[in-house]
Kinemage of the C-alpha trace (Angstrom):
@kinemage 1
@onewidth
@group {chain A} dominant
@subgroup {mainchain}
@vectorlist {calphas} color= white
{ca met a 1} P -33.497 38.200 33.836
{ca lys a 2} L -31.514 40.553 36.084
{ca pro a 3} L -33.218 43.457 37.869
{ca leu a 4} L -33.562 46.365 35.476
{ca asn a 5} L -30.455 48.540 35.364
{ca leu a 6} L -31.913 51.758 33.924
{ca ala a 7} L -30.370 54.973 32.708
{ca phe a 8} L -30.797 58.694 32.795
{ca ala a 9} L -34.313 60.153 32.764
{ca leu a 10} L -35.595 60.040 29.227
{ca ala a 11} L -34.871 63.221 27.317
{ca leu a 12} L -33.926 64.372 23.863
{ca val a 13} L -30.182 64.278 23.607
{ca thr a 14} L -28.762 67.595 22.426
{ca leu a 15} L -25.063 66.971 23.175
{ca pro a 16} L -22.858 63.923 22.504
{ca met a 17} L -23.040 61.582 25.487
{ca val a 18} L -20.969 58.596 26.604
{ca leu a 19} L -22.886 56.436 29.096
{ca glu a 20} L -21.126 54.021 31.421
{ca ala a 21} L -23.071 51.358 33.298
{ca ala a 22} L -22.171 52.881 36.667
{ca glu a 23} L -23.868 56.163 35.729
{ca arg a 24} L -27.391 54.764 35.335
{ca glu a 25} L -30.424 56.318 36.983
{ca pro a 26} L -34.083 55.220 36.713
{ca phe a 27} L -36.264 56.269 33.823
{ca gln a 28} L -39.118 58.635 34.412
{ca arg a 29} L -42.461 57.776 32.886
{ca his a 30} L -42.827 59.549 29.580
{ca gln a 31} L -45.396 59.512 26.808
{ca arg a 32} L -43.773 60.117 23.443
{ca asn a 33} L -45.168 62.659 21.049
{ca arg a 34} L -43.559 63.064 17.644
{ca pro a 35} L -43.178 66.704 16.610
{ca asp a 36} L -39.743 65.873 15.207
{ca pro a 37} L -39.984 64.823 11.507
{ca tyr a 38} L -37.021 62.475 12.069
{ca asp a 39} L -39.249 60.335 14.343
{ca ala a 40} L -41.098 58.523 11.568
{ca gly a 41} L -41.933 55.418 13.588
{ca ala a 42} L -40.116 53.069 11.193
{ca asp a 43} L -38.536 49.737 12.170
{ca trp a 44} L -35.473 47.664 11.302
{ca leu a 45} L -36.438 44.193 12.515
{ca gln a 46} L -33.498 42.015 11.440
{ca phe a 47} L -30.139 41.963 9.746
{ca asn a 48} L -30.706 43.480 6.333
{ca asp a 49} L -30.851 40.664 3.818
{ca ala a 50} L -33.531 42.177 1.579
{ca pro a 51} L -32.767 43.553 -1.894
{ca gly a 52} L -33.019 47.257 -2.542
{ca glu a 53} L -33.477 49.868 0.153
{ca pro a 54} L -33.123 48.719 3.770
{ca pro a 55} L -36.157 48.940 6.038
{ca gly a 56} L -36.881 52.156 7.898
{ca asp a 57} L -37.666 55.721 6.919
{ca val a 58} L -34.294 57.074 5.781
{ca arg a 59} L -35.475 60.058 3.753
{ca thr a 60} L -34.227 62.550 6.319
{ca val a 61} L -30.563 61.676 5.649
{ca ser a 62} L -29.267 62.075 2.102
{ca ala a 63} L -26.192 62.975 0.106
{ca phe a 64} L -27.093 66.626 0.659
{ca asn a 65} L -26.953 66.644 4.454
{ca val a 66} L -25.050 63.535 5.566
{ca asp a 67} L -21.911 65.672 6.076
{ca arg a 68} L -23.722 67.145 9.103
{ca met a 69} L -23.751 63.757 10.882
{ca arg a 70} L -22.344 64.026 14.409
{ca leu a 71} L -22.041 61.836 17.496
{ca gly a 72} L -25.350 61.565 19.357
{ca trp a 73} L -24.540 59.105 22.147
{ca arg a 74} L -22.212 56.218 22.953
{ca thr a 75} L -23.185 53.540 25.488
{ca lys a 76} L -21.054 50.809 27.058
{ca leu a 77} L -22.468 47.265 26.969
{ca pro a 78} L -21.754 44.455 29.449
{ca glu a 79} L -19.737 42.803 26.630
{ca pro a 80} L -19.294 43.605 22.937
{ca thr a 81} L -21.793 42.913 20.202
{ca asp a 82} L -20.313 41.496 16.988
{ca gly a 83} L -23.323 41.777 14.713
{ca ser a 84} L -25.952 44.269 13.660
{ca ala a 85} L -28.599 45.972 15.786
{ca val a 86} L -32.361 45.902 15.298
{ca tyr a 87} L -34.735 48.817 15.891
{ca val a 88} L -38.351 48.751 17.089
{ca ser a 89} L -40.340 51.982 17.298
{ca asp a 90} L -43.143 52.975 19.705
{ca val a 91} L -42.759 50.087 22.132
{ca glu a 92} L -45.197 50.342 25.026
{ca thr a 93} L -43.040 49.881 28.113
{ca glu a 94} L -43.451 50.519 31.831
{ca trp a 95} L -41.587 53.787 31.260
{ca gly a 96} L -43.703 55.038 28.381
{ca asp a 97} L -43.585 54.635 24.608
{ca leu a 98} L -39.955 54.132 23.603
{ca asp a 99} L -38.017 53.457 20.418
{ca leu a 100} L -35.617 50.593 21.172
{ca val a 101} L -32.265 49.652 19.657
{ca ile a 102} L -31.587 46.008 20.534
{ca val a 103} L -28.269 44.168 20.192
{ca leu a 104} L -27.063 40.645 20.911
{ca thr a 105} L -23.693 40.438 22.676
{ca thr a 106} L -21.002 37.809 22.186
{ca gln a 107} L -22.236 36.111 25.373
{ca gly a 108} L -25.777 35.709 24.009
{ca arg a 109} L -27.178 38.625 26.010
{ca leu a 110} L -29.849 40.885 24.533
{ca val a 111} L -29.561 44.564 25.481
{ca ala a 112} L -32.261 47.131 24.634
{ca leu a 113} L -31.299 50.806 24.548
{ca asp a 114} L -33.426 53.907 24.230
{ca ala a 115} L -32.864 55.090 20.676
{ca arg a 116} L -32.820 58.763 21.655
{ca ser a 117} L -30.642 58.782 24.767
{ca gly a 118} L -28.686 55.540 24.638
{ca ala a 119} L -29.956 54.572 28.087
{ca ile a 120} L -30.144 50.827 28.779
{ca val a 121} L -33.828 49.985 29.138
{ca trp a 122} L -33.480 46.235 29.802
{ca lys a 123} L -31.003 43.408 29.409
{ca thr a 124} L -31.222 39.644 29.705
{ca thr a 125} L -29.135 37.216 31.710
{ca pro a 126} L -27.751 34.852 29.079
{ca pro a 127} L -27.939 31.098 29.627
{ca ala a 128} L -24.618 29.479 30.439
{ca gly a 129} L -22.723 27.857 27.595
{ca pro a 130} L -19.298 27.498 26.026
{ca arg a 131} L -17.623 29.757 23.505
{ca trp a 132} L -19.189 32.883 21.954
{ca thr a 133} L -21.562 34.041 19.229
{ca thr a 134} L -21.398 36.601 16.424
{ca ser a 135} L -25.112 36.363 15.647
{ca ser a 136} L -27.625 39.213 15.451
{ca pro a 137} L -31.192 39.258 16.821
{ca ala a 138} L -34.478 39.332 14.930
{ca val a 139} L -37.931 40.697 15.811
{ca asp a 140} L -41.093 38.932 14.694
{ca pro a 141} L -43.414 40.788 12.294
{ca asn a 142} L -45.992 41.496 15.000
{ca arg a 143} L -43.249 43.202 17.079
{ca lys a 144} L -44.218 41.237 20.180
{ca tyr a 145} L -41.035 39.191 20.608
{ca val a 146} L -37.317 39.541 19.934
{ca tyr a 147} L -35.302 36.378 19.338
{ca gly a 148} L -31.673 35.788 20.239
{ca tyr a 149} L -29.259 32.878 19.889
{ca ala a 150} L -27.576 31.876 23.158
{ca leu a 151} L -24.493 29.838 24.034
{ca asp a 152} L -26.574 26.945 25.330
{ca gly a 153} L -27.342 26.138 21.679
{ca tyr a 154} L -30.938 27.415 21.713
{ca ile a 155} L -32.853 30.352 20.246
{ca his a 156} L -34.630 32.161 23.087
{ca arg a 157} L -37.755 34.283 22.843
{ca tyr a 158} L -38.089 37.519 24.836
{ca ala a 159} L -40.901 40.026 25.313
{ca ile a 160} L -40.064 43.226 23.470
{ca glu a 161} L -41.346 45.558 26.215
{ca asp a 162} L -39.129 44.393 29.107
{ca gly a 163} L -36.931 41.505 27.945
{ca his a 164} L -38.454 38.736 30.067
{ca glu a 165} L -38.120 35.291 28.501
{ca val a 166} L -41.301 33.734 27.133
{ca ser a 167} L -41.060 29.934 27.282
{ca gly a 168} L -43.456 27.171 26.288
{ca asp a 169} L -44.965 26.089 22.969
{ca gly a 170} L -41.585 24.743 21.892
{ca trp a 171} L -39.488 27.617 23.220
{ca pro a 172} L -36.571 27.876 23.596
{ca gln a 173} L -35.814 26.235 20.248
{ca leu a 174} L -32.872 23.839 19.872
{ca val a 175} L -30.235 24.771 17.296
{ca thr a 176} L -27.299 22.488 18.172
{ca leu a 177} L -26.376 19.679 20.533
{ca lys a 178} L -22.706 20.324 19.776
{ca gly a 179} L -22.194 23.676 21.474
{ca glu a 180} L -18.470 23.073 22.038
{ca val a 181} L -17.761 22.759 18.311
{ca glu a 182} L -20.755 24.190 16.429
{ca lys a 183} L -20.927 27.981 16.388
{ca gly a 184} L -23.922 30.206 15.868
{ca ser a 185} L -22.190 32.708 13.584
{ca ser a 186} L -24.902 34.104 11.360
{ca ala a 187} L -27.754 36.493 12.017
{ca leu a 188} L -31.227 35.244 12.822
{ca asn a 189} L -33.607 35.951 9.954
{ca ile a 190} L -37.407 35.856 9.693
{ca ala a 191} L -39.371 35.535 6.471
{ca thr a 192} L -43.061 35.958 5.770
{ca thr a 193} L -43.699 33.543 2.926
{ca lys a 194} L -46.196 33.607 0.080
{ca asp a 195} L -48.732 31.604 2.068
{ca gly a 196} L -48.480 33.957 5.048
{ca his a 197} L -46.334 31.786 7.339
{ca asn a 198} L -43.584 33.362 9.417
{ca phe a 199} L -40.409 31.280 9.604
{ca leu a 200} L -37.319 31.938 11.717
{ca tyr a 201} L -33.935 30.766 10.364
{ca met a 202} L -30.646 29.987 12.143
{ca thr a 203} L -27.503 28.282 10.807
{ca thr a 204} L -24.382 26.753 12.330
{ca ala a 205} L -20.690 26.595 11.493
{ca gly a 206} L -17.446 25.705 13.299
{ca tyr a 207} L -15.284 27.796 15.621
{ca pro a 208} L -11.937 29.143 14.328
{ca asp a 209} L -10.185 27.382 17.209
{ca pro a 210} L -9.328 24.554 16.477
{ca gly a 211} L -10.053 25.679 12.912
{ca asp a 212} L -11.775 23.194 10.634
{ca glu a 213} L -11.324 20.360 13.099
{ca gly a 214} L -13.947 18.885 15.364
{ca asp a 215} L -17.175 16.973 14.868
{ca tyr a 216} L -19.378 19.700 13.425
{ca gln a 217} L -21.724 19.877 10.454
{ca gly a 218} L -23.236 23.063 9.079
{ca his a 219} L -27.003 22.956 9.197
{ca leu a 220} L -30.106 25.115 8.917
{ca val a 221} L -32.813 25.169 11.556
{ca thr a 222} L -36.177 26.587 10.456
{ca val a 223} L -38.865 27.351 13.063
{ca asp a 224} L -42.533 27.995 12.261
{ca leu a 225} L -43.340 30.894 14.585
{ca ala a 226} L -47.036 30.002 14.664
{ca thr a 227} L -46.612 26.398 15.767
{ca gly a 228} L -43.073 26.085 17.118
{ca arg a 229} L -42.456 23.187 14.744
{ca gln a 230} L -38.962 23.066 13.262
{ca asn a 231} L -37.134 21.438 10.358
{ca val a 232} L -33.416 20.646 10.167
{ca phe a 233} L -31.379 20.477 6.959
{ca asn a 234} L -27.855 19.106 7.402
{ca ala a 235} L -25.280 20.097 4.777
{ca ala a 236} L -23.574 16.755 5.455
{ca cys a 237} L -25.816 13.673 5.545
{ca ser a 238} L -28.769 15.745 4.344
{ca asp a 239} L -30.921 12.633 4.149
{ca arg a 240} L -31.028 12.715 7.949
{ca ala a 241} L -33.204 15.623 9.123
{ca met a 242} L -32.143 15.535 12.759
{ca his a 243} L -29.906 17.195 15.337
{ca phe a 244} L -26.656 15.235 15.475
{ca val a 245} L -24.938 14.303 18.727
{ca glu a 246} L -21.231 15.068 19.088
{ca asn a 247} L -19.113 11.983 18.387
{ca gly a 248} L -22.213 9.847 18.136
{ca asp a 249} L -22.367 6.145 17.359
{ca gly a 250} L -23.372 6.446 13.723
{ca thr a 251} L -27.099 6.298 14.275
{ca asn a 252} L -27.255 9.820 15.700
{ca asp a 253} L -24.318 11.542 13.981
{ca cys a 254} L -22.731 11.968 10.531
{ca his a 255} L -19.235 10.657 9.761
{ca asn a 256} L -18.661 13.576 7.358
{ca val a 257} L -17.862 16.935 8.938
{ca gln a 258} L -17.479 20.660 8.136
{ca ala a 259} L -19.664 22.395 5.485
{ca gly a 260} L -20.267 25.202 7.992
{ca ile a 261} L -22.759 27.970 7.160
{ca trp a 262} L -21.274 31.165 8.605
{ca ala a 263} L -22.168 34.085 6.321
{ca arg a 264} L -23.528 37.247 7.957
{ca ala a 265} L -26.914 36.292 6.496
{ca gly a 266} L -26.833 32.536 6.943
{ca ala a 267} L -30.218 31.910 5.327
{ca val a 268} L -31.711 34.155 2.641
{ca tyr a 269} L -35.395 33.947 1.763
{ca asp a 270} L -36.386 34.904 -1.773
{ca pro a 271} L -40.056 35.929 -2.152
{ca val a 272} L -39.981 35.520 -5.941
{ca thr a 273} L -39.063 31.825 -5.950
{ca asp a 274} L -40.530 31.270 -2.453
{ca arg a 275} L -37.324 29.473 -1.492
{ca val a 276} L -34.658 29.862 1.176
{ca phe a 277} L -31.011 29.771 0.087
{ca ile a 278} L -28.039 28.688 2.197
{ca thr a 279} L -24.379 28.622 1.184
{ca thr a 280} L -22.163 25.923 2.675
{ca gly a 281} L -18.442 25.898 3.382
{ca asn a 282} L -15.610 23.413 3.034
{ca gly a 283} L -16.752 19.813 3.209
{ca val a 284} L -17.459 16.695 1.230
{ca phe a 285} L -19.480 17.115 -1.967
{ca asp a 286} L -20.861 13.972 -3.579
{ca ala a 287} L -24.358 15.080 -4.581
{ca asp a 288} L -23.489 14.784 -8.283
{ca gln a 289} L -22.921 11.081 -7.617
{ca gly a 290} L -26.217 10.632 -5.804
{ca gly a 291} L -24.857 11.339 -2.332
{ca tyr a 292} L -26.193 13.614 0.401
{ca asn a 293} L -23.181 15.798 1.176
{ca trp a 294} L -23.347 19.398 -0.038
{ca gly a 295} L -20.015 21.002 0.812
{ca ser a 296} L -19.004 24.194 -1.069
{ca ser a 297} L -22.476 24.646 -2.538
{ca ile a 298} L -25.598 26.781 -2.589
{ca val a 299} L -28.779 24.853 -1.885
{ca ala a 300} L -32.365 26.056 -2.287
{ca leu a 301} L -35.024 24.691 0.071
{ca arg a 302} L -38.709 25.204 0.663
{ca pro a 303} L -39.427 28.188 2.914
{ca asp a 304} L -40.061 25.828 5.842
{ca gly a 305} L -36.507 24.496 5.401
{ca ser a 306} L -37.632 21.121 4.057
{ca ser a 307} L -36.178 19.168 1.144
{ca asp a 308} L -37.157 16.092 -0.868
{ca ala a 309} L -35.803 13.447 1.513
{ca gly a 310} L -32.458 15.241 1.629
{ca thr a 311} L -32.365 16.522 -1.944
{ca pro a 312} L -32.848 20.313 -2.193
{ca leu a 313} L -35.126 21.917 -4.764
{ca asp a 314} L -32.110 23.348 -6.589
{ca ser a 315} L -28.354 23.679 -6.083
{ca tyr a 316} L -25.188 25.291 -7.379
{ca thr a 317} L -21.666 23.909 -6.928
{ca pro a 318} L -18.585 25.530 -8.513
{ca thr a 319} L -16.646 23.377 -10.954
{ca asp a 320} L -13.533 23.842 -8.787
{ca tyr a 321} L -15.286 22.840 -5.563
{ca gln a 322} L -12.506 20.430 -4.579
{ca arg a 323} L -9.829 23.111 -4.941
{ca ile a 324} L -11.946 25.515 -2.879
{ca thr a 325} L -12.283 22.919 -0.124
{ca asp a 326} L -8.630 21.821 -0.183
{ca leu a 327} L -7.372 25.427 0.080
{ca asp a 328} L -9.884 26.456 2.798
{ca leu a 329} L -11.529 28.987 0.487
{ca asp a 330} L -15.045 28.774 1.968
{ca leu a 331} L -17.873 29.670 -0.343
{ca ser a 332} L -19.935 30.264 2.805
{ca ser a 333} L -17.944 33.284 3.974
{ca thr a 334} L -20.840 35.188 2.437
{ca gly a 335} L -24.320 34.270 1.209
{ca val a 336} L -26.508 34.899 -1.795
{ca ala a 337} L -27.305 38.585 -2.325
{ca ile a 338} L -30.553 38.994 -4.263
{ca leu a 339} L -30.473 41.720 -6.898
{ca pro a 340} L -33.500 44.044 -7.076
{ca ala a 341} L -36.058 43.239 -9.746
{ca ala a 342} L -35.775 45.367 -12.884
{ca pro a 343} L -37.486 45.255 -16.300
{ca gly a 344} L -35.606 43.228 -18.878
{ca phe a 345} L -33.515 41.219 -16.410
{ca pro a 346} L -33.975 37.672 -15.115
{ca his a 347} L -34.183 37.019 -11.372
{ca leu a 348} L -30.545 37.115 -10.281
{ca gly a 349} L -28.328 36.767 -7.255
{ca val a 350} L -24.645 37.311 -6.488
{ca gln a 351} L -22.408 34.897 -4.566
{ca ala a 352} L -18.838 35.755 -3.546
{ca gly a 353} L -16.475 33.865 -1.224
{ca lys a 354} L -12.970 33.432 0.139
{ca asp a 355} L -11.657 32.462 -3.315
{ca trp a 356} L -11.572 36.107 -4.550
{ca met a 357} L -14.361 35.382 -7.037
{ca ile a 358} L -17.873 36.760 -7.657
{ca arg a 359} L -20.565 34.648 -9.308
{ca leu a 360} L -23.742 35.866 -11.021
{ca leu a 361} L -26.514 33.256 -10.704
{ca asp a 362} L -30.027 32.686 -12.001
{ca leu a 363} L -32.016 32.148 -8.795
{ca glu a 364} L -34.724 30.251 -10.663
{ca asp a 365} L -32.207 27.776 -12.108
{ca leu a 366} L -28.935 27.841 -10.168
{ca ser a 367} L -26.988 25.374 -12.312
{ca gly a 368} L -28.731 26.095 -15.612
{ca arg a 369} L -29.726 22.434 -15.756
{ca gly a 370} L -33.212 22.709 -14.275
{ca ala a 371} L -32.476 20.492 -11.263
{ca pro a 372} L -30.122 20.064 -8.295
{ca arg a 373} L -26.998 17.843 -8.123
{ca his a 374} L -25.207 19.466 -11.068
{ca ile a 375} L -21.859 21.285 -11.172
{ca gly a 376} L -21.255 24.782 -12.558
{ca gly a 377} L -23.839 26.922 -14.307
{ca glu a 378} L -23.028 30.469 -13.192
{ca leu a 379} L -23.935 33.189 -15.685
{ca gln a 380} L -20.770 35.166 -14.993
{ca leu a 381} L -17.568 34.540 -13.049
{ca leu a 382} L -15.301 37.479 -12.287
{ca gln a 383} L -12.539 38.306 -9.848
{ca val a 384} L -13.043 40.700 -6.951
{ca pro a 385} L -11.603 43.942 -8.429
{ca gln a 386} L -9.865 45.088 -5.242
{ca gly a 387} L -8.616 41.556 -4.577
{ca gly a 388} L -8.993 39.545 -1.413
{ca glu a 389} L -11.445 37.237 0.329
{ca val a 390} L -15.028 38.362 0.857
{ca his a 391} L -16.333 37.796 4.397
{ca thr a 392} L -19.037 40.467 4.339
{ca arg a 393} L -22.613 40.788 3.160
{ca pro a 394} L -22.845 42.522 -0.251
{ca ala a 395} L -25.357 45.377 -0.445
{ca thr a 396} L -27.779 45.683 -3.344
{ca trp a 397} L -29.476 48.803 -4.694
{ca leu a 398} L -31.764 49.879 -7.523
{ca asn a 399} L -30.449 53.061 -9.091
{ca pro a 400} L -33.520 55.358 -9.075
{ca thr a 401} L -32.377 57.199 -12.200
{ca thr a 402} L -31.481 54.321 -14.520
{ca lys a 403} L -33.677 51.652 -12.844
{ca lys a 404} L -30.746 49.248 -13.030
{ca pro a 405} L -29.675 46.969 -10.139
{ca trp a 406} L -26.316 47.501 -8.446
{ca val a 407} L -24.307 45.402 -6.006
{ca phe a 408} L -21.520 46.540 -3.671
{ca val a 409} L -18.895 44.011 -2.560
{ca ala a 410} L -16.772 44.914 0.470
{ca asn a 411} L -13.787 43.244 2.125
{ca arg a 412} L -10.537 44.036 3.923
{ca glu a 413} L -9.070 45.455 0.726
{ca gly a 414} L -11.849 47.863 -0.188
{ca leu a 415} L -15.193 48.230 -1.964
{ca ser a 416} L -16.260 47.581 -5.535
{ca ala a 417} L -19.514 48.706 -7.138
{ca phe a 418} L -21.142 46.899 -10.063
{ca cys a 419} L -24.115 47.769 -12.259
{ca leu a 420} L -26.131 45.008 -13.885
{ca met a 421} L -26.213 45.385 -17.661
{ca met a 422} L -27.480 43.388 -20.641
{ca ile a 423} L -24.512 42.778 -22.964
{ca asn a 424} L -25.163 40.743 -26.112
{ca asp a 425} L -28.486 39.750 -24.575
{ca glu a 426} L -26.715 38.300 -21.519
{ca pro a 427} L -26.869 39.754 -17.994
{ca arg a 428} L -23.457 40.945 -16.843
{ca leu a 429} L -22.042 42.791 -13.849
{ca ser a 430} L -20.163 45.866 -15.040
{ca leu a 431} L -17.653 47.526 -12.691
{ca arg a 432} L -18.487 51.154 -11.917
{ca trp a 433} L -16.019 52.160 -9.210
{ca thr a 434} L -13.691 50.859 -6.524
{ca ser a 435} L -12.604 52.303 -3.209
{ca leu a 436} L -9.548 51.018 -1.341
{ca gly a 437} L -9.450 50.482 2.418
{ca ala a 438} L -11.099 47.897 4.667
{ca ala a 439} L -14.892 47.806 4.795
{ca thr a 440} L -17.421 45.657 6.638
{ca ser a 441} L -20.918 44.758 5.400
{ca pro a 442} L -22.308 47.939 3.792
{ca ile a 443} L -25.852 49.257 3.616
{ca val a 444} L -27.414 51.628 1.071
{ca ala a 445} L -30.011 54.198 2.120
{ca asn a 446} L -31.259 57.136 0.068
{ca asn a 447} L -28.508 56.638 -2.521
{ca val a 448} L -25.818 56.790 0.176
{ca leu a 449} L -23.639 53.797 1.017
{ca tyr a 450} L -22.489 53.364 4.641
{ca tyr a 451} L -19.810 51.055 6.010
{ca ala a 452} L -17.392 50.829 8.904
{ca his a 453} L -13.870 49.646 9.553
{ca arg a 454} L -11.448 49.965 12.444
{ca gly a 455} L -12.116 53.252 14.193
{ca glu a 456} L -14.129 54.831 11.377
{ca ile a 457} L -17.585 54.961 9.838
{ca val a 458} L -17.950 56.267 6.296
{ca ala a 459} L -20.678 57.442 3.890
{ca leu a 460} L -20.113 57.354 0.115
{ca asp a 461} L -22.145 58.449 -2.874
{ca ala a 462} L -23.483 55.122 -4.157
{ca lys a 463} L -23.248 56.189 -7.796
{ca thr a 464} L -19.681 57.490 -7.776
{ca gly a 465} L -17.934 56.244 -4.634
{ca arg a 466} L -17.168 59.811 -3.589
{ca lys a 467} L -16.752 60.205 0.151
{ca leu a 468} L -19.527 62.332 1.631
{ca trp a 469} L -18.827 61.993 5.359
{ca ser a 470} L -16.783 60.052 7.857
{ca asp a 471} L -16.054 59.918 11.576
{ca asp a 472} L -12.696 58.505 12.652
{ca gln a 473} L -12.678 59.765 16.232
{ca thr a 474} L -15.347 57.660 17.909
{ca leu a 475} L -15.525 53.952 17.094
{ca gly a 476} L -13.305 51.177 18.390
{ca gly a 477} L -12.287 48.102 16.435
{ca ile a 478} L -14.682 46.560 13.935
{ca his a 479} L -15.061 42.858 13.133
{ca trp a 480} L -18.488 41.802 11.790
{ca gln a 481} L -20.375 44.868 13.070
{ca ser a 482} L -22.375 46.753 10.481
{ca pro a 483} L -24.561 49.867 10.765
{ca ile a 484} L -28.289 50.403 10.536
{ca leu a 485} L -29.993 53.695 9.630
{ca val a 486} L -33.509 54.278 10.939
{ca asn a 487} L -35.539 57.459 11.410
{ca gly a 488} L -32.553 59.639 10.550
{ca arg a 489} L -30.192 57.954 13.038
{ca leu a 490} L -27.210 55.701 12.389
{ca tyr a 491} L -26.388 52.974 14.958
{ca ile a 492} L -23.409 50.607 15.190
{ca gly a 493} L -21.566 48.494 17.773
{ca asp a 494} L -17.801 47.967 18.050
{ca asn a 495} L -15.177 45.664 19.566
{ca asp a 496} L -14.658 48.001 22.521
{ca gly a 497} L -18.114 47.061 23.752
{ca tyr a 498} L -20.000 50.233 22.817
{ca val a 499} L -23.079 51.023 20.765
{ca thr a 500} L -22.837 54.431 19.104
{ca ala a 501} L -25.493 56.655 17.553
{ca phe a 502} L -24.922 59.416 14.979
{ca trp a 503} L -27.417 61.892 13.593
{ca ile a 504} L -27.670 65.232 11.783
{ca ser a 505} L -26.385 68.099 13.904
{ca gly a 506} L -28.499 71.193 14.441
{ca arg a 507} L -31.784 69.289 14.832
């Protein structure tokens, strides 16, 4: 790790501030007290893949005051981040108790910023490696470590208080031996399972250059955080639970390629079924014929990432899987979004993709046949109302008034909002509103939906789609970046290499 490059003396920021790396000065020691009701001590420990409200105390920002959101600070990073930040409150550091916003840059570098001032508290020196990453970090439930994917093909573990790497006991953890062709696209995710285990998930896909060429296979790596033991599930040649070697001799590689897993949330743990779901991209599918290739499919695994000798616990494959593969319409451009539980509804999830379609699925029986290796079985198939491919993470929400689940699907064409209804005793997604204009992965907090696109961040009323607030003067370009909202503050990165914070003016 590089010597600490620290920022302005810690203070409450009262004016918008843009911090360049050359302007840093050392922190002063400071013990945080919390007279401000916005400082609720909440956390946001990973990319938001949970149904319902995102983590963190968001009660201080609502539809009634979000129009008072203003720029708090804007800090330049060593290189851009192309994912989502995490937030850890009350971290005991050398400089006092700090709330940290932590991002992972495209070079695999973790950068921790003071949540109040935007000052850089610590940053890591990323291991050397080819290419780039669009992953996001994750913090373990005990808030002791933050994990980041690096370009050397490993997940690295860092101490939350100062960013020093903590090796040993299996760390760093191998993700790929094919770093030139296999990309770590998706966010790291951690799940605490029914039996109390904590598992860390990471998936792989291919790089856009040279496109779908190259010797890569999408796979899931699951790490038991207590033991360091890991399992590998390969979407191609799933009967071989191993890390493949690039252009191997047949004993250590798979002759089938592709099936990349590149959704923003690559692996989604469901506490109801106690399973982890992954969605694969273009690639060979022959599982209905007894094979072990799962292209263009959703597979459900045990929470430790294991299968039955290569056969998942359950699976879903669209009836037109070959057309999807032939036309490069990856199902894995997004992952399963779990709908909030509600009385009178089965346990459901939503899967979109590059084929302009949205699928409603029974998460306890994906194909409706009670077993994997079948084709079809979705409960509802409908076209994206605004049109276009879906590359973002849908947001889910439980309407507090009606107690009905909603899902919001965003893409380059706009946003569409659906309410789950029972129609003729069948669950159906019913369109409620659409909003045109590009949108990245949205979040819902306190009945307000937030999203970003090039140069702008926007807040909408979740029930109606009415615009409540926006800022189009601050952000740079947006690719996969999505916001988080914690303790009354909104944080987001951009393609210009900045992290920006917004909060209610007049505090």
